[in-house]
PDBQT receptor file of N, H, CA, C and O in Angstrom, charges set to zero:
ATOM      1  N   MET A   1      70.866  84.971  93.360  1.00  0.00    +0.000 N 
ATOM      2  CA  MET A   1      69.578  85.356  93.895  1.00  0.00    +0.000 C 
ATOM      3  C   MET A   1      69.532  86.875  94.076  1.00  0.00    +0.000 C 
ATOM      4  O   MET A   1      70.401  87.435  94.744  1.00  0.00    +0.000 OA
ATOM      5  N   PRO A   2      68.567  87.534  93.513  1.00  0.00    +0.000 N 
ATOM      6  CA  PRO A   2      68.511  88.993  93.632  1.00  0.00    +0.000 C 
ATOM      7  C   PRO A   2      68.189  89.465  95.050  1.00  0.00    +0.000 C 
ATOM      8  O   PRO A   2      68.480  90.609  95.398  1.00  0.00    +0.000 OA
ATOM      9  N   GLN A   3      67.601  88.609  95.862  1.00  0.00    +0.000 N 
ATOM     10  H   GLN A   3      67.364  87.679  95.579  1.00  0.00    +0.000 HD
ATOM     11  CA  GLN A   3      67.261  89.035  97.230  1.00  0.00    +0.000 C 
ATOM     12  C   GLN A   3      68.513  89.247  98.074  1.00  0.00    +0.000 C 
ATOM     13  O   GLN A   3      68.465  89.959  99.078  1.00  0.00    +0.000 OA
ATOM     14  N   MET A   4      69.625  88.645  97.686  1.00  0.00    +0.000 N 
ATOM     15  H   MET A   4      69.664  88.067  96.871  1.00  0.00    +0.000 HD
ATOM     16  CA  MET A   4      70.846  88.723  98.468  1.00  0.00    +0.000 C 
ATOM     17  C   MET A   4      71.746  89.885  98.021  1.00  0.00    +0.000 C 
ATOM     18  O   MET A   4      72.800  90.102  98.619  1.00  0.00    +0.000 OA
ATOM     19  N   ALA A   5      71.359  90.624  96.999  1.00  0.00    +0.000 N 
ATOM     20  H   ALA A   5      70.503  90.448  96.513  1.00  0.00    +0.000 HD
ATOM     21  CA  ALA A   5      72.197  91.713  96.493  1.00  0.00    +0.000 C 
ATOM     22  C   ALA A   5      72.442  92.805  97.543  1.00  0.00    +0.000 C 
ATOM     23  O   ALA A   5      73.575  93.276  97.646  1.00  0.00    +0.000 OA
ATOM     24  N   PRO A   6      71.445  93.230  98.325  1.00  0.00    +0.000 N 
ATOM     25  CA  PRO A   6      71.752  94.252  99.340  1.00  0.00    +0.000 C 
ATOM     26  C   PRO A   6      72.773  93.783 100.365  1.00  0.00    +0.000 C 
ATOM     27  O   PRO A   6      73.579  94.582 100.841  1.00  0.00    +0.000 OA
ATOM     28  N   MET A   7      72.753  92.516 100.707  1.00  0.00    +0.000 N 
ATOM     29  H   MET A   7      72.098  91.867 100.320  1.00  0.00    +0.000 HD
ATOM     30  CA  MET A   7      73.738  92.005 101.660  1.00  0.00    +0.000 C 
ATOM     31  C   MET A   7      75.140  92.078 101.047  1.00  0.00    +0.000 C 
ATOM     32  O   MET A   7      76.115  92.349 101.748  1.00  0.00    +0.000 OA
ATOM     33  N   ASN A   8      75.237  91.835  99.739  1.00  0.00    +0.000 N 
ATOM     34  H   ASN A   8      74.446  91.614  99.169  1.00  0.00    +0.000 HD
ATOM     35  CA  ASN A   8      76.522  91.905  99.061  1.00  0.00    +0.000 C 
ATOM     36  C   ASN A   8      77.056  93.343  99.089  1.00  0.00    +0.000 C 
ATOM     37  O   ASN A   8      78.243  93.551  99.342  1.00  0.00    +0.000 OA
ATOM     38  N   TRP A   9      76.200  94.329  98.835  1.00  0.00    +0.000 N 
ATOM     39  H   TRP A   9      75.236  94.160  98.629  1.00  0.00    +0.000 HD
ATOM     40  CA  TRP A   9      76.635  95.718  98.854  1.00  0.00    +0.000 C 
ATOM     41  C   TRP A   9      77.063  96.143 100.250  1.00  0.00    +0.000 C 
ATOM     42  O   TRP A   9      78.037  96.880 100.402  1.00  0.00    +0.000 OA
ATOM     43  N   VAL A  10      76.350  95.689 101.262  1.00  0.00    +0.000 N 
ATOM     44  H   VAL A  10      75.559  95.090 101.138  1.00  0.00    +0.000 HD
ATOM     45  CA  VAL A  10      76.712  96.036 102.633  1.00  0.00    +0.000 C 
ATOM     46  C   VAL A  10      78.064  95.421 102.984  1.00  0.00    +0.000 C 
ATOM     47  O   VAL A  10      78.907  96.090 103.582  1.00  0.00    +0.000 OA
ATOM     48  N   SER A  11      78.278  94.176 102.626  1.00  0.00    +0.000 N 
ATOM     49  H   SER A  11      77.593  93.633 102.141  1.00  0.00    +0.000 HD
ATOM     50  CA  SER A  11      79.565  93.542 102.948  1.00  0.00    +0.000 C 
ATOM     51  C   SER A  11      80.713  94.195 102.179  1.00  0.00    +0.000 C 
ATOM     52  O   SER A  11      81.811  94.347 102.714  1.00  0.00    +0.000 OA
ATOM     53  N   LEU A  12      80.465  94.575 100.940  1.00  0.00    +0.000 N 
ATOM     54  H   LEU A  12      79.573  94.451 100.506  1.00  0.00    +0.000 HD
ATOM     55  CA  LEU A  12      81.509  95.251 100.168  1.00  0.00    +0.000 C 
ATOM     56  C   LEU A  12      81.829  96.626 100.756  1.00  0.00    +0.000 C 
ATOM     57  O   LEU A  12      82.996  97.012 100.823  1.00  0.00    +0.000 OA
ATOM     58  N   SER A  13      80.823  97.352 101.172  1.00  0.00    +0.000 N 
ATOM     59  H   SER A  13      79.875  97.039 101.117  1.00  0.00    +0.000 HD
ATOM     60  CA  SER A  13      81.082  98.677 101.742  1.00  0.00    +0.000 C 
ATOM     61  C   SER A  13      81.814  98.550 103.076  1.00  0.00    +0.000 C 
ATOM     62  O   SER A  13      82.699  99.356 103.364  1.00  0.00    +0.000 OA
ATOM     63  N   ILE A  14      81.470  97.567 103.889  1.00  0.00    +0.000 N 
ATOM     64  H   ILE A  14      80.751  96.912 103.655  1.00  0.00    +0.000 HD
ATOM     65  CA  ILE A  14      82.173  97.354 105.151  1.00  0.00    +0.000 C 
ATOM     66  C   ILE A  14      83.625  96.978 104.885  1.00  0.00    +0.000 C 
ATOM     67  O   ILE A  14      84.528  97.466 105.564  1.00  0.00    +0.000 OA
ATOM     68  N   MET A  15      83.853  96.116 103.903  1.00  0.00    +0.000 N 
ATOM     69  H   MET A  15      83.120  95.719 103.352  1.00  0.00    +0.000 HD
ATOM     70  CA  MET A  15      85.222  95.724 103.574  1.00  0.00    +0.000 C 
ATOM     71  C   MET A  15      86.018  96.927 103.065  1.00  0.00    +0.000 C 
ATOM     72  O   MET A  15      87.179  97.104 103.432  1.00  0.00    +0.000 OA
ATOM     73  N   PHE A  16      85.397  97.750 102.224  1.00  0.00    +0.000 N 
ATOM     74  H   PHE A  16      84.453  97.606 101.926  1.00  0.00    +0.000 HD
ATOM     75  CA  PHE A  16      86.085  98.935 101.720  1.00  0.00    +0.000 C 
ATOM     76  C   PHE A  16      86.437  99.883 102.862  1.00  0.00    +0.000 C 
ATOM     77  O   PHE A  16      87.552 100.402 102.911  1.00  0.00    +0.000 OA
ATOM     78  N   LEU A  17      85.500 100.113 103.779  1.00  0.00    +0.000 N 
ATOM     79  H   LEU A  17      84.594  99.691 103.738  1.00  0.00    +0.000 HD
ATOM     80  CA  LEU A  17      85.769 101.019 104.893  1.00  0.00    +0.000 C 
ATOM     81  C   LEU A  17      86.869 100.480 105.796  1.00  0.00    +0.000 C 
ATOM     82  O   LEU A  17      87.701 101.253 106.272  1.00  0.00    +0.000 OA
ATOM     83  N   LEU A  18      86.896  99.199 106.039  1.00  0.00    +0.000 N 
ATOM     84  H   LEU A  18      86.221  98.571 105.652  1.00  0.00    +0.000 HD
ATOM     85  CA  LEU A  18      87.950  98.615 106.867  1.00  0.00    +0.000 C 
ATOM     86  C   LEU A  18      89.318  98.733 106.197  1.00  0.00    +0.000 C 
ATOM     87  O   LEU A  18      90.309  99.062 106.849  1.00  0.00    +0.000 OA
ATOM     88  N   LEU A  19      89.367  98.464 104.905  1.00  0.00    +0.000 N 
ATOM     89  H   LEU A  19      88.563  98.197 104.375  1.00  0.00    +0.000 HD
ATOM     90  CA  LEU A  19      90.636  98.586 104.189  1.00  0.00    +0.000 C 
ATOM     91  C   LEU A  19      91.105 100.038 104.122  1.00  0.00    +0.000 C 
ATOM     92  O   LEU A  19      92.298 100.315 104.251  1.00  0.00    +0.000 OA
ATOM     93  N   PHE A  20      90.174 100.956 103.923  1.00  0.00    +0.000 N 
ATOM     94  H   PHE A  20      89.206 100.732 103.819  1.00  0.00    +0.000 HD
ATOM     95  CA  PHE A  20      90.525 102.370 103.892  1.00  0.00    +0.000 C 
ATOM     96  C   PHE A  20      91.059 102.825 105.244  1.00  0.00    +0.000 C 
ATOM     97  O   PHE A  20      92.053 103.547 105.309  1.00  0.00    +0.000 OA
ATOM     98  N   TYR A  21      90.411 102.413 106.311  1.00  0.00    +0.000 N 
ATOM     99  H   TYR A  21      89.603 101.826 106.259  1.00  0.00    +0.000 HD
ATOM    100  CA  TYR A  21      90.857 102.758 107.661  1.00  0.00    +0.000 C 
ATOM    101  C   TYR A  21      92.238 102.165 107.938  1.00  0.00    +0.000 C 
ATOM    102  O   TYR A  21      93.101 102.840 108.499  1.00  0.00    +0.000 OA
ATOM    103  N   LEU A  22      92.445 100.931 107.555  1.00  0.00    +0.000 N 
ATOM    104  H   LEU A  22      91.743 100.383 107.100  1.00  0.00    +0.000 HD
ATOM    105  CA  LEU A  22      93.740 100.286 107.752  1.00  0.00    +0.000 C 
ATOM    106  C   LEU A  22      94.833 101.012 106.964  1.00  0.00    +0.000 C 
ATOM    107  O   LEU A  22      95.935 101.217 107.475  1.00  0.00    +0.000 OA
ATOM    108  N   TYR A  23      94.536 101.395 105.743  1.00  0.00    +0.000 N 
ATOM    109  H   TYR A  23      93.641 101.229 105.329  1.00  0.00    +0.000 HD
ATOM    110  CA  TYR A  23      95.498 102.120 104.913  1.00  0.00    +0.000 C 
ATOM    111  C   TYR A  23      95.857 103.462 105.542  1.00  0.00    +0.000 C 
ATOM    112  O   TYR A  23      97.029 103.838 105.568  1.00  0.00    +0.000 OA
ATOM    113  N   MET A  24      94.863 104.188 106.047  1.00  0.00    +0.000 N 
ATOM    114  H   MET A  24      93.911 103.883 106.026  1.00  0.00    +0.000 HD
ATOM    115  CA  MET A  24      95.130 105.484 106.650  1.00  0.00    +0.000 C 
ATOM    116  C   MET A  24      95.948 105.346 107.930  1.00  0.00    +0.000 C 
ATOM    117  O   MET A  24      96.815 106.178 108.196  1.00  0.00    +0.000 OA
ATOM    118  N   VAL A  25      95.692 104.325 108.713  1.00  0.00    +0.000 N 
ATOM    119  H   VAL A  25      94.988 103.649 108.497  1.00  0.00    +0.000 HD
ATOM    120  CA  VAL A  25      96.452 104.106 109.946  1.00  0.00    +0.000 C 
ATOM    121  C   VAL A  25      97.900 103.753 109.612  1.00  0.00    +0.000 C 
ATOM    122  O   VAL A  25      98.823 104.246 110.260  1.00  0.00    +0.000 OA
ATOM    123  N   ILE A  26      98.100 102.916 108.621  1.00  0.00    +0.000 N 
ATOM    124  H   ILE A  26      97.350 102.515 108.095  1.00  0.00    +0.000 HD
ATOM    125  CA  ILE A  26      99.456 102.532 108.226  1.00  0.00    +0.000 C 
ATOM    126  C   ILE A  26     100.215 103.753 107.700  1.00  0.00    +0.000 C 
ATOM    127  O   ILE A  26     101.389 103.935 108.024  1.00  0.00    +0.000 OA
ATOM    128  N   CYS A  27      99.562 104.584 106.899  1.00  0.00    +0.000 N 
ATOM    129  H   CYS A  27      98.608 104.437 106.637  1.00  0.00    +0.000 HD
ATOM    130  CA  CYS A  27     100.225 105.788 106.384  1.00  0.00    +0.000 C 
ATOM    131  C   CYS A  27     100.560 106.749 107.517  1.00  0.00    +0.000 C 
ATOM    132  O   CYS A  27     101.608 107.394 107.488  1.00  0.00    +0.000 OA
ATOM    133  N   PHE A  28      99.699 106.851 108.497  1.00  0.00    +0.000 N 
ATOM    134  H   PHE A  28      98.847 106.327 108.520  1.00  0.00    +0.000 HD
ATOM    135  CA  PHE A  28      99.938 107.782 109.602  1.00  0.00    +0.000 C 
ATOM    136  C   PHE A  28     101.116 107.331 110.445  1.00  0.00    +0.000 C 
ATOM    137  O   PHE A  28     101.950 108.157 110.815  1.00  0.00    +0.000 OA
ATOM    138  N   PHE A  29     101.209 106.060 110.755  1.00  0.00    +0.000 N 
ATOM    139  H   PHE A  29     100.531 105.389 110.455  1.00  0.00    +0.000 HD
ATOM    140  CA  PHE A  29     102.261 105.594 111.642  1.00  0.00    +0.000 C 
ATOM    141  C   PHE A  29     103.575 105.306 110.919  1.00  0.00    +0.000 C 
ATOM    142  O   PHE A  29     104.605 105.139 111.573  1.00  0.00    +0.000 OA
ATOM    143  N   SER A  30     103.565 105.244 109.604  1.00  0.00    +0.000 N 
ATOM    144  H   SER A  30     102.728 105.380 109.074  1.00  0.00    +0.000 HD
ATOM    145  CA  SER A  30     104.816 104.998 108.887  1.00  0.00    +0.000 C 
ATOM    146  C   SER A  30     105.551 106.301 108.579  1.00  0.00    +0.000 C 
ATOM    147  O   SER A  30     106.686 106.270 108.103  1.00  0.00    +0.000 OA
ATOM    148  N   LEU A  31     104.922 107.439 108.842  1.00  0.00    +0.000 N 
ATOM    149  H   LEU A  31     104.000 107.465 109.228  1.00  0.00    +0.000 HD
ATOM    150  CA  LEU A  31     105.546 108.725 108.575  1.00  0.00    +0.000 C 
ATOM    151  C   LEU A  31     106.633 108.998 109.602  1.00  0.00    +0.000 C 
ATOM    152  O   LEU A  31     106.398 108.934 110.809  1.00  0.00    +0.000 OA
ATOM    153  N   LYS A  32     107.830 109.305 109.102  1.00  0.00    +0.000 N 
ATOM    154  H   LYS A  32     108.021 109.358 108.122  1.00  0.00    +0.000 HD
ATOM    155  CA  LYS A  32     108.946 109.630 109.977  1.00  0.00    +0.000 C 
ATOM    156  C   LYS A  32     109.305 111.091 109.767  1.00  0.00    +0.000 C 
ATOM    157  O   LYS A  32     109.700 111.494 108.672  1.00  0.00    +0.000 OA
ATOM    158  N   VAL A  33     109.169 111.862 110.798  1.00  0.00    +0.000 N 
ATOM    159  H   VAL A  33     108.848 111.536 111.687  1.00  0.00    +0.000 HD
ATOM    160  CA  VAL A  33     109.446 113.293 110.702  1.00  0.00    +0.000 C 
ATOM    161  C   VAL A  33     110.901 113.539 111.076  1.00  0.00    +0.000 C 
ATOM    162  O   VAL A  33     111.353 113.157 112.156  1.00  0.00    +0.000 OA
ATOM    163  N   LYS A  34     111.619 114.176 110.176  1.00  0.00    +0.000 N 
ATOM    164  H   LYS A  34     111.252 114.486 109.299  1.00  0.00    +0.000 HD
ATOM    165  CA  LYS A  34     113.012 114.514 110.442  1.00  0.00    +0.000 C 
ATOM    166  C   LYS A  34     113.042 115.907 111.066  1.00  0.00    +0.000 C 
ATOM    167  O   LYS A  34     112.375 116.818 110.577  1.00  0.00    +0.000 OA
ATOM    168  N   PRO A  35     113.803 116.076 112.129  1.00  0.00    +0.000 N 
ATOM    169  CA  PRO A  35     113.882 117.419 112.720  1.00  0.00    +0.000 C 
ATOM    170  C   PRO A  35     114.593 118.380 111.785  1.00  0.00    +0.000 C 
ATOM    171  O   PRO A  35     115.396 117.981 110.941  1.00  0.00    +0.000 OA
ATOM    172  N   LEU A  36     114.281 119.645 111.955  1.00  0.00    +0.000 N 
ATOM    173  H   LEU A  36     113.630 119.970 112.640  1.00  0.00    +0.000 HD
ATOM    174  CA  LEU A  36     114.975 120.650 111.161  1.00  0.00    +0.000 C 
ATOM    175  C   LEU A  36     116.419 120.705 111.626  1.00  0.00    +0.000 C 
ATOM    176  O   LEU A  36     116.831 119.898 112.460  1.00  0.00    +0.000 OA
ATOM    177  N   ASN A  37     117.175 121.620 111.113  1.00  0.00    +0.000 N 
ATOM    178  H   ASN A  37     116.841 122.275 110.435  1.00  0.00    +0.000 HD
ATOM    179  CA  ASN A  37     118.594 121.694 111.462  1.00  0.00    +0.000 C 
ATOM    180  C   ASN A  37     118.756 121.773 112.969  1.00  0.00    +0.000 C 
ATOM    181  O   ASN A  37     118.401 122.775 113.589  1.00  0.00    +0.000 OA
ATOM    182  N   SER A  38     119.283 120.734 113.542  1.00  0.00    +0.000 N 
ATOM    183  H   SER A  38     119.572 119.920 113.038  1.00  0.00    +0.000 HD
ATOM    184  CA  SER A  38     119.460 120.721 114.987  1.00  0.00    +0.000 C 
ATOM    185  C   SER A  38     120.622 121.612 115.399  1.00  0.00    +0.000 C 
ATOM    186  O   SER A  38     120.692 122.036 116.552  1.00  0.00    +0.000 OA
ATOM    187  N   ASN A  39     121.530 121.901 114.484  1.00  0.00    +0.000 N 
ATOM    188  H   ASN A  39     121.473 121.556 113.547  1.00  0.00    +0.000 HD
ATOM    189  CA  ASN A  39     122.659 122.788 114.797  1.00  0.00    +0.000 C 
ATOM    190  C   ASN A  39     122.170 124.197 115.119  1.00  0.00    +0.000 C 
ATOM    191  O   ASN A  39     122.699 124.853 116.017  1.00  0.00    +0.000 OA
ATOM    192  N   ILE A  40     121.187 124.649 114.404  1.00  0.00    +0.000 N 
ATOM    193  H   ILE A  40     120.758 124.116 113.674  1.00  0.00    +0.000 HD
ATOM    194  CA  ILE A  40     120.653 125.990 114.640  1.00  0.00    +0.000 C 
ATOM    195  C   ILE A  40     120.016 126.038 116.030  1.00  0.00    +0.000 C 
ATOM    196  O   ILE A  40     120.201 127.008 116.766  1.00  0.00    +0.000 OA
ATOM    197  N   ASN A  41     119.272 125.000 116.386  1.00  0.00    +0.000 N 
ATOM    198  H   ASN A  41     119.122 124.213 115.788  1.00  0.00    +0.000 HD
ATOM    199  CA  ASN A  41     118.636 124.968 117.695  1.00  0.00    +0.000 C 
ATOM    200  C   ASN A  41     119.679 124.965 118.806  1.00  0.00    +0.000 C 
ATOM    201  O   ASN A  41     119.504 125.631 119.826  1.00  0.00    +0.000 OA
ATOM    202  N   LEU A  42     120.753 124.226 118.613  1.00  0.00    +0.000 N 
ATOM    203  H   LEU A  42     120.895 123.685 117.784  1.00  0.00    +0.000 HD
ATOM    204  CA  LEU A  42     121.792 124.188 119.640  1.00  0.00    +0.000 C 
ATOM    205  C   LEU A  42     122.495 125.538 119.773  1.00  0.00    +0.000 C 
ATOM    206  O   LEU A  42     122.813 125.964 120.884  1.00  0.00    +0.000 OA
ATOM    207  N   LYS A  43     122.737 126.206 118.658  1.00  0.00    +0.000 N 
ATOM    208  H   LYS A  43     122.479 125.860 117.756  1.00  0.00    +0.000 HD
ATOM    209  CA  LYS A  43     123.379 127.515 118.712  1.00  0.00    +0.000 C 
ATOM    210  C   LYS A  43     122.493 128.516 119.437  1.00  0.00    +0.000 C 
ATOM    211  O   LYS A  43     122.979 129.319 120.234  1.00  0.00    +0.000 OA
ATOM    212  N   ASN A  44     121.204 128.471 119.165  1.00  0.00    +0.000 N 
ATOM    213  H   ASN A  44     120.809 127.818 118.518  1.00  0.00    +0.000 HD
ATOM    214  CA  ASN A  44     120.279 129.387 119.835  1.00  0.00    +0.000 C 
ATOM    215  C   ASN A  44     120.232 129.121 121.331  1.00  0.00    +0.000 C 
ATOM    216  O   ASN A  44     120.157 130.060 122.123  1.00  0.00    +0.000 OA
ATOM    217  N   LYS A  45     120.273 127.860 121.728  1.00  0.00    +0.000 N 
ATOM    218  H   LYS A  45     120.334 127.096 121.085  1.00  0.00    +0.000 HD
ATOM    219  CA  LYS A  45     120.250 127.523 123.141  1.00  0.00    +0.000 C 
ATOM    220  C   LYS A  45     121.522 128.008 123.830  1.00  0.00    +0.000 C 
ATOM    221  O   LYS A  45     121.471 128.509 124.953  1.00  0.00    +0.000 OA
ATOM    222  N   LYS A  46     122.668 127.860 123.154  1.00  0.00    +0.000 N 
ATOM    223  H   LYS A  46     122.709 127.453 122.242  1.00  0.00    +0.000 HD
ATOM    224  CA  LYS A  46     123.925 128.312 123.746  1.00  0.00    +0.000 C 
ATOM    225  C   LYS A  46     123.936 129.823 123.900  1.00  0.00    +0.000 C 
ATOM    226  O   LYS A  46     124.459 130.347 124.884  1.00  0.00    +0.000 OA
ATOM    227  N   MET A  47     123.367 130.517 122.944  1.00  0.00    +0.000 N 
ATOM    228  H   MET A  47     122.942 130.092 122.145  1.00  0.00    +0.000 HD
ATOM    229  CA  MET A  47     123.328 131.966 123.030  1.00  0.00    +0.000 C 
ATOM    230  C   MET A  47     122.456 132.424 124.190  1.00  0.00    +0.000 C 
ATOM    231  O   MET A  47     122.812 133.370 124.892  1.00  0.00    +0.000 OA
ATOM    232  N   THR A  48     121.341 131.780 124.396  1.00  0.00    +0.000 N 
ATOM    233  H   THR A  48     121.052 131.012 123.825  1.00  0.00    +0.000 HD
ATOM    234  CA  THR A  48     120.473 132.205 125.491  1.00  0.00    +0.000 C 
ATOM    235  C   THR A  48     121.080 131.834 126.836  1.00  0.00    +0.000 C 
ATOM    236  O   THR A  48     120.864 132.550 127.814  1.00  0.00    +0.000 OA
ATOM    237  N   LEU A  49     121.823 130.752 126.921  1.00  0.00    +0.000 N 
ATOM    238  H   LEU A  49     121.998 130.170 126.127  1.00  0.00    +0.000 HD
ATOM    239  CA  LEU A  49     122.423 130.373 128.192  1.00  0.00    +0.000 C 
ATOM    240  C   LEU A  49     123.600 131.274 128.535  1.00  0.00    +0.000 C 
ATOM    241  O   LEU A  49     123.866 131.502 129.715  1.00  0.00    +0.000 OA
ATOM    242  N   ASN A  50     124.307 131.789 127.548  1.00  0.00    +0.000 N 
ATOM    243  H   ASN A  50     124.090 131.604 126.589  1.00  0.00    +0.000 HD
ATOM    244  CA  ASN A  50     125.489 132.598 127.802  1.00  0.00    +0.000 C 
ATOM    245  C   ASN A  50     125.190 134.096 127.834  1.00  0.00    +0.000 C 
ATOM    246  O   ASN A  50     126.116 134.907 127.863  1.00  0.00    +0.000 OA
ATOM    247  N   TRP A  51     123.949 134.463 127.831  1.00  0.00    +0.000 N 
ATOM    248  H   TRP A  51     123.197 133.805 127.807  1.00  0.00    +0.000 HD
ATOM    249  CA  TRP A  51     123.594 135.882 127.812  1.00  0.00    +0.000 C 
ATOM    250  C   TRP A  51     123.941 136.525 129.155  1.00  0.00    +0.000 C 
ATOM    251  O   TRP A  51     123.644 135.992 130.224  1.00  0.00    +0.000 OA
ATOM    252  N   LYS A  52     124.575 137.682 129.057  1.00  0.00    +0.000 N 
ATOM    253  H   LYS A  52     124.816 138.115 128.189  1.00  0.00    +0.000 HD
ATOM    254  CA  LYS A  52     124.936 138.411 130.280  1.00  0.00    +0.000 C 
ATOM    255  C   LYS A  52     124.365 139.810 130.200  1.00  0.00    +0.000 C 
ATOM    256  O   LYS A  52     124.352 140.414 129.127  1.00  0.00    +0.000 OA
ATOM    257  N   TRP A  53     123.894 140.331 131.313  1.00  0.00    +0.000 N 
ATOM    258  H   TRP A  53     123.904 139.841 132.184  1.00  0.00    +0.000 HD
ATOM    259  CA  TRP A  53     123.271 141.665 131.352  1.00  0.00    +0.000 C 
ATOM    260  C   TRP A  53     124.319 142.723 131.479  1.00  0.00    +0.000 C 
ATOM    261  O   TRP A  53     123.995 143.910 131.529  1.00  0.00    +0.000 OA
TER     262      TRP A  53
């Protein structure tokens, strides 16, 4: 029925937007950030703690 075509487009666009949103959320929360060299940070902290005037 041609009268139902706009409803089909609306449902398809809603489904696409929901899937896109779900994909973006999954990509955002699956990202694991590795810290940079933690040895450098520890050395810098030790240097600042041991500083003498």
